[in-house]
N, C-alpha and C positions, 0 to 999 in steps of 0.2 A: 401248677405253680412251681417253679424251680425253688429248691431248698435254699438257694442263695439269695432269694428275693426276701427282703425284710417284710414282716407282717405288721402292718400299722397298728392294728388293734392290740397286739401284744406289746408293742413299744408303748402305746399309751397306758396300758394296765400297769406296767412296770412303774411308771411315775406315780400313778394313783396309789399303788401299794406302798411306795416310799413316803408319800404324804401321810397315810395312815399310820405307818410306824412313827413318823415324827409327832403325830398327834398323841400316840400313846406316851412317848417320852416327855412331851410338853406337859402332859398331865401328871407324869411322874415327878417332874422337876418343879413345876409350879402349881399344880392343882387346877381345879376348875374346868376340867375337860374330861369328865368321866365317860362321856359317850364313846371316847376312844380307847376305853380300857381293854377292848379285844384287838387293839391294833397289832399286837404281837403275832396275830395270824397272817399279817402281811409277810412275815418270814416264811411260813409254810407256802404261801403263794409263790414267793421268790423260788423256793426249792423245787416246786413242782414245774415251774416255768424253766428252771435250769435244766432239769431232767429231759423236759420236752425238747429244748433247743439243742441240747447236747446230742440227743438221738437224731434230731433233724439235720444238724449242720456238721457236727464233729465226727459222729460215727462213719459217715461216707468218707471223710477225709482220712480217718485213721485206716479204713479199709483200702484207701488208695495209696497208702504207704507212709503217712505222717507218723512219726515216732512218738509214742506216748509220753517219753521224757521231755522231748522238744515241745510237745503241746502243753504239759503241765508247767514247764518253765515259763513259757510264755503267759499262761494263765496266772501264775503267781505274780509276774512282774505287772501284768495288767491291773490286778487287785491291789498290789502292794502299794503303788505310789499314792493312790487316792486315800487309802486307809491310813497310811503314815502321815499324810497331811492332817487329817482329822486328828490322829493320835497326838501330833505335835501341839495341837490346840489344847489337848487334854493334859498336858504335862503338868501345869500348876494344880490341876484337880487331883492327879496321881500323887502329887506330894502331900496334899491334904489327906487323901485317903491312906497314905503310908504314915500318917502322924508325924510328918517331918523327920523321919528316920531314913537314913540311906539304905538301910536294908529293911523292908524289901523293895524300896523305891527303884534303886538302880537295876537289879535283875528284872524287875517287871518292866522297867523302861526299855531295856534292851530286848526282852522277849516280845513284848507287845508291838514294838516298832518292827520287829521281824514277822509280825503276824502269827505269834506263838502265844499260847496261854501261860499265864503265871498267876497264881491266886493271891490277891491282895484285897482286904476288906470284903471278903466273900464274894469276889468277882473274878472271873477268869481273865478279863480284858479291862482292868480298872482304868487304863489309859483312854480307852474308847470302847464302851460296852457293845455296841452292835458289831464290833469286828469278830465276835465269837461266831456270828452267823457267816461271815465271809470265811473264816476258818473251816466251819462245818461244810460249806459248799465246796471248798477246795479238796477236803477229804472225800466227799461224795464224787467229785469229778475224778479224783484219782482212782477210786474204787471202780468207777464206770469204765475208764479207759483201760484199766488193767483186767477187769473181770466181767462187769455187768454187760458190756457190749457183746460178749461172746455167748451169753445165755440165750436159750430158745425163749420164745414167747411163753411157753408153758412153764418153763422154770422160773422165769421172772414173775409170772402170775403167782406161782406157789410162794415165792419169797414175798411178794406183796401182801398176800393173805396173811402170812405168818406175822409180818411187820404190823399189819392192821390189828391183829389180835393183841400184840404187844403194846401198841400205841393205845389201844382202848384201855388196856391195864394201867398204862401210865396216866391217862386222862382222869381215870377214876381215882387212882391213888393221890394224885397231886391236885385234883379238882379242876385242872385245866391243862392245856398244852403249853403253857408258858414255863418251859423248862429248857435249860441249856447254857444260860449265861453264868450260873453260879456253880462252884464246886460240888455242892450238896445235891444237885440233880443233873450234873453234866451226863452221867451215864443213862439217865432216863431220856435224854435228848437223842440218843442213838436211834431208837426206833422211829421217833418223831421225824428226824431228818431223812432217814432212808426210806420211810414210807412215802413222804411227800416226793422225794426225788424219784423213787421207783414208779410212782403214779404218773409222773411226767413222761418217763421213758415209755411206759405202757401206752399212755394216751397217744403218743406219736406212732408207735408201732400198729395200734389198732386202727386209729382213724386218720393219722396224718393230717392233712388240711381239710378233711371232710367233717364239717361242723356236726356235732351231735344235736344241736338244736339251732334254729335260726331266729335271731331277735334283732330288733332295730339296734343300730350302733349305740345310741344313746343309752338304751337299757343295759347293753352290755357293759359299758363303761361306768354306769352308775351302780352296778351290781355289788361291787366290793364295798364301796362307802355305805351304801344303803344297808347292806347285811351287818357290817360292823357296827355302825351307829344305831341301826334299828334293833340290834340285839339288846342294846342297853335300854332304850325306851320301851321296847317289848318285854323286858325283864327275862329274856332268855340268855341268862349269863353263866350257866354251868358248863360242865365239860361236854354235854351232849351237843351244844351249839358248835364248839371246836371241832368235833368229829364231823358233824354235818357239813361244816365249811370246808374242811380238807378233803373228805371223801366224796362229796357231791358238788358243792358249789364251784370250787375252783376248777376242777376238771371240765365241768359244764361251760364255765365262763371263758377258760382258756380255748376251749374247742369253738365256741360261738365267736370268740374274737378273731379267729383265723379268717372268718369271712369278711372282715373289715380290711379292704385292701387300699382304700383311698387314704393317702397320707395328709393329715391336716396340720397346719403349723402349730396348733395347740398340742396335737398328740406328739409331734416331733420334739416340741419343747419339754413336755412331760417326760418323754423318754430320755432326753439329753441330760436333764437334771437329776434323774432317778439315782444313779450311782453316786455322784458327787454329794447329793443331799443325804442319802443313806450313811455315807462314810464320814460326814462331817457334822451332821446336825446336832448330835447330843453333846459333844464337847462345847460346841457354841452355845447351847442352852444353858449348860451348866456354868460356863464362864460368865454369862450375862446375869445369872442368878447370883453368883459370887460377887459381882460388881454392884449388885443392888437393882438390877433391872428386872422387868416382868416379862411375861410371855408375849405381850403386845410389841415389845421390841425385839425379843429373841427370835420368834418365828420369822418375821420379815427379814431379820438378819441372817438367819440360816438359809432362807431362800436366795437372798442376794449373794451370799457366798457361793452357793451352788451355781447360780447364773454366771457369776464372775469366773468360776473355774471352767465352765463350758465356753465362755467367750475367749478365755485365754488359751484353752486347749485347741479350739478351732482355729484361732489366729496362728498358733504354733504349727499345727498341721498344714495350714494354707502356706506358710513359709517354707516348710519342708517340701511340699509339692512343687512350689515355684522354684526352689533350689535345684530340683532334679530336672526341670525342663531346659 
């Protein structure tokens, strides 16, 4: 299969991971959804997938002459628009977090809108908390195009082993891998981020699209939510679950998903809303709470907003394509 061909299974998993992250934040904002408490591991899934797809798609383009700066500029632009939209929704809540003071509200507003961290209320991205993940992914992408793509498989494996040891230390120290969004543990997120990302690169180089295991598509797509929700009901809630999820389950599921080649409309929709949903859901949830609403209103509203963004984006792209004909 050509590396330019989209992999339907990975597209669908991306949307599922976004839903798990939204479940985590809905529980944090409203309560009543403790089964999604491990939803932060959707971030690790995204990072593994990013490393895998960068190695699959972007490394050949860079080898063919694509300039790293040009790629990173395009990457930043692609991420910025959606995250900035979510951040604008979060402006009133940033004002609340800033205690109604122009300092630190104004510098945080400018920095966060530019996809840069600025600590307010013990958060790096108080305007739109999930933006820290996008920032981390951009950093990982930059290190990839400048250095990681040039490493041999052996060197990459050694780095991954070192990062795994450091990440185990982080998990034990903090009790989980839920680190990165706050200034107090931002440095602890470095091994977490780069371990997941390097696992994705390694998976592509090792197996490419040869699945490690063969499973029915339904089982592949159900694995992430079953693991996250099942960890709560099965009372496997400590740091060891986080490590098993990142080191074992995610690589196996991503690899197995490469065998799913048939694109279903539900998988397409799941993939299409994944980034809009990830980038905008938390400010919407917080806004609904401030206005006195509950999660029964907030979650459908966040989904509707993501669907609206997808509709508008597709309509805009169709108009541009028509204008070129």
